[in-house]
C-alpha positions, 0 to 999 in steps of 0.5 A: 710189472713194468708199468706199475709205478709209471707216471708216463709211457717212459718205461716202455720207451726205455725198453724200446731203446734196448734194440740191437746186440748191445741191448741184449737183456732178458725181459726181467733185466729190461724191467729191472732197468726201466721200471719207474724210468722218467726218460730213456736215459737208463737204456742209453746208459746200459747200451754204453756200458761194456758188453762184457759186463753181465746184463743183470749188472748193467741193469743194476748199474743204470737203473734210475740213472739221470745220466746216460754216460756217467755210470758206464764211464765210471765203471770203465774208469774204475776197473783197474783201481777196484778190480771187482765188478760188483763193487764197481757197479754198486759204487758207480750206480747213480754217478752223475759226473766223473768225480767219484771215478777220478777220486778212486783212481787217484786213491793210494793203490794200497788203500783197501777197496772198501775204504776207497769206495767210502772215501770217494762216493759222491766226490766232486773230484780227486780231492779226498784221495789227494788228502789221504795221499798227503796224510800218507806222505807224513808217514802216519799210516795208510788208513788215517783219514779214511771213513770211520777211522 
């Protein structure tokens, strides 16, 4: 239920923000997005996400976010670098700025997606990607310096 974990009327106000064509979601998707919301930010995020993105994935991208724009902007910016909507949603959910997206887009193209995501999750800028590029330029191989290696 939408109000089960509510500490205020914000979950209801969150759902109220989802008016118009850009907010089209099923009742279940709206609840998934707004349950536990402390502001209308999750709804604003979902409305700013690409309308071509499945509504369920928009809810997953923006649920419990504290930024109305960062997760959706991250999703848009990482489209060419990751080319996997579900991976993009998982990576960008919770983003509070553009650091992770900058890092992924700067990462070497030949680096596997899971390595890009591990390298750049929570990054403040493109620094981790630039470090891997520098290592690659030393000709030690593309996975050197990647998480878990």
